[in-house]
N, C-alpha and C positions, 0 to 999 in steps of 0.2 A: 504494500500500500504506500504510494508515493505522495499522498496528500494528507491533510490534517483532518479529514472528515472522520467521524466516529461511526462505526457500525452499531446501530441501536439494539444491542444484544445484552441480555441480562443473565447472569448465572443465578437461576431461581433457587437452587438448593444443591446440597452435596450430601453424600452418604458414604459410609465406609463399612468394611467388615474385616476383622482380624481373626485368624484361626487359632483356637486353643489358648494355652497359657504362654507367657513370655519364655523364651529360651535364653537364659542368662549366659553371657560370655564367660563368666567365672566357672560355670558348670561345664561348658565346652572345653575350656582350658584344662580343667582337672581331668576330664574324660580322655583327652588326647595328649596329656603330659606336656602341656605348654606352660611357659612361664606365666604366673598370675599377673594380670593386668596388661598382657601383650596386646590384646585386641583393642582395648581402650586407647592405648598409646598410639597404635598404628592406624586404626580406621575410625576410632571414636565410637564404635558400637558397643554398648553395654548390654543390650538385649535385642532380640528380634522375635518375630512370630514365624513358625514353620507349620505348614499344613500337615494335618494328621490323617488318619484313616477316614475315608468318606469325603474328604475335602477335594474338590476339583476346581479348576478355573471357572467352570460354569456355575457350580453351586455357590462359590464365593461372590461371583459377579451378581447373581440373582439377589443375594442378601444385600449387597451394597446398593443395587438399583432400587430395591424395595424401600430401603431406608431413605434414599433420596426422594423417591415418590412420596413417601409418608411426610417427609419434611416440607415438601412443597404443597401438600394437600391434594395430590393428583393420583389418578389411577393409571395403570399401564395403557389403557385405551385412550388416554388423553395425549399420548405421544404420537408424533408423525414420523419419527425416524429413530432407530437404535444403532449406534456406532460403537463397536468394540475397538479399543485402541491398545490392546495388550501385546506384549512381546512373546509371552508363552501361551500355550494352548493345550486343549485336551486331545485334539485330533488334527492332523494336517489338513484334512477335509472332513466335514464342511467348515466354513468359517465360524469364528466364535459367536458372532452376533446372533445367528439363527439358533444356536444351541441355548443361548440365554433366553431368546424369545420363546422357545419351546416351553419354557417353564412359566410363561404368562399366557394362559389360554385366552384366545381372542379370535373373533371372526373378521377383524378389520384387515388382516394380512399386512400389518405395518412393515414397511421396508427396513432392512438392516444390512449392514456390511461392515467389514473390518478396515482399519487403518493400522498398518504395522510400521512404526518408525522406532522400534526398540524402546529405549528409555524415554525417548521424546514423543511417544505415542499420544499422551494426553495433550501436550502442547500443540502438536501438529493437528490433532483432532479439533481442539478449540479454535484454531485458526481457520481450518477448512469449514467446520460446521457453522461458524459465525457467518460465513459468506453464503451458506446454503439457506440459512434461516431468513426467509423472505416474507413471512407472515401470510403467505398464501399456500404454497405447497407444503412448506415446513414452518410450523409455528412453535413447536416444542420438540427439542431433540435431546435424547439421552446419550451421554458418552460414558462408557464403562471400561475400566481397566481392572484386570484381575490377573495376578501373577503368582505362580508357584515356581520359584527359582530353586528351592531346596532340593528338588528331585534331580537336579543336574549339577550338584556340587561334589567336588572331589575332596574328601577329608584330608588328603595329602597336600592339597593346594590351599594352605591356610589363609592366604590373602583373600581368596574369593569365598572360601567356606565360612569364614567368620564375618564376612561383610554383608551378604545378601539375606533378605527376608521375604516373606510372603504376605499378601494382603490384597484387598480389593477397594476400589474407589469408583464412585459414580457421581455425575452431576447432570442437572437438567438445564438446558438453555432455553430461554424464551425471549419474547420481545421486551425491550426496555420500556419502562413506564415513567422514566424521569429524564428530562432534557440533559444531554451531555453524558448519559450513562452508556457504557458499551465498550467494544473493542476499539482501542485507539490505533494500534499498530501491531503487525506481526512480521517476523522474518525468520529465515533458517538458512544456514550455510553448511555445506558438506565438504569435508576434506578427505576425499576418497582414497588417498594414498595410505590412510590409516584404517582401511576397512576391515583388516584382519587382526587388529590389535586386541579385540575381544570377540570371541566366536564360540559357538557350539558346532563343531565340524561335522558331526554325523547326523543323519536323519533326512537329508534332502537327496536330490538326484545325483549330486556330485559324490556323495558318500552314503549310500543307502544302508539302512540297518541290517538287512538280511545278508549283506556281504561282509559286514564288520560288526557283528553283534556285541563283542566285548572290547572293542577298540577304545583307547583312551580318549578319542575324539568325542565320545558321548558326553563328556563333562564340559561345562563352561570353562573357558580359559580367558585370562585377561593379562595383558602386559601393563600393569599399573604404572610403572615408571615412565614408559613411553607416553601413556595417556596423560599423565600429570604434566609432562614436558610439553606435549601438544596443547594442552589447556592453557599453560603459561604463555604460549606463543599466540594463541588465537582468541582468548577471552576478551582482552582489551580491544583489539581491532573490531571484534564483533559488536561490542557495545558502542564503540564510536560510530560504526556504520548504522547501527540500529537507530540511534538518536539523531543522525545527521539531517534527516528530513523533517524533524519535529521542532516545534517552537520552544521546547524546554529540554532539560537534560536529566540525567540520572538522579541528580540531587533533588529534583522535584518529584520523585517517585517515593511514596510513603513506605511501601513494602516490597521486598524482593522475596519471592517464593521459589527457591531453586529445587531442581532435581537433586536428591540427596545421594550424590555419587560416592563420596567419601568425605570424612571430616577434613583430611589434609587438602582435598580439592576445594572444599567450601572455604576454608581459611585462606587458601591461595587466591581464590576469586575475590574474597573480601579485601585482601591486601592490594591486589592489582587495581581494583575499582575504588579503593580508599573509602569503603563503606563504613558507616557507623555500625557497631556490633549489633545493636537492637533492631536495625532495619532488615536484616536477613533472618528469615524464619528457618531455624535449623531443628530438626527432630531425628536426625540419623542415630542418635544415641539410644532412642527408644524403639526404633523400627528397623534399623539397618537400611540398606539400599533395596527398595522394593520395585526397582525397574520403573515401568511407566506409571506406577501408583504413587511414587514417592513425593512428587510435588503436590499431587492431589491430597495425600494424607496431611501434608503440612498446611495446605490451604484449608482443608476441613477443620483441622485442629485450631487454627488461628481465627477462623470464623466462629467456631463454637465457644472459644474462651474470650471472645469479645475484642480481640486485638484488631482484626480487620472489620471495618464498619462500612456501611453504604456511603458512597461518595469518595472513599479512599482510592487513590491511584496506586495500582499494584502491577508488578511484572512477574509473570510466571516464566521461568527460564531454565534451561538445562542442556545437558550433553547426552549423546546417545551413540551406540555402536554405529560405525559407518565411516568415519567419525563425523558427527554433526553437532552443531550448536543451534538452538532455536529458542525463540521467546515470543510471548504475547503480552501486550501492555493494555491494561484495563482501567476504566473508571468504574469501580465496583459499585 
């Protein structure tokens, strides 16, 4: 968006679901003979939630969506579109959205599809869906992110094993009812030379399961040092470009809601951007990195505890495998 017009879109409500009881880093360190406090020092994660028996991406998404509907005082049939923006899934085919919709019986045949931008799924979906919401064909759109990363973690790769968590987030978009409310700006940049810095190698046509059933590539792998270096090189230029067409700067944004990639990454961004500590909403200590859900969990938490209020200017921003950086700027 290269002008200063605001898309009149309102985040009507949010909802989350967290599976089971918190899994403490101290418990994992004891179980795997790691130095006490290692996880807190290296990734900042003190606990996370991991899906248990009976939890699926679909079942968690359904609970988060129902919570968002209840919060908005809506029924499923009040929706015009359902978009799943998750990085993980229950089945390669069909797409996540229709499996979520299957759990909400309806005769309306509400359309649904997936947007997969890995950890940037929510941010990209917010940008795309805001432009679809025209008040005619689409007046209310549900975006749902549901992630189970724990099933793809290698206990021998402590960097990722101790970092990632599971959870689900949903939000409902509708038409703004207040002048000046809505999506101010959105942008995304992809640095494709880093596309393999984090990867689950197995499961697609390049590396099918039936040919490599016990291969190490079935685990999620991440080169954290390279990703942190790339973030250091790209975060500043991305923000400069993001605000270049706007009549105000980052200092005029009340809240930054980031993807909770890692605590070192968040602190690095805070330093590069010279942010006041209280401006950035950080909850990685309580939830870990929940992929596409993580910015949503932080958004929901800050709305629920009263930090984010209607009229606040806020930016939802993050990084994702690819390697991409994306952000959406809102008058909430």
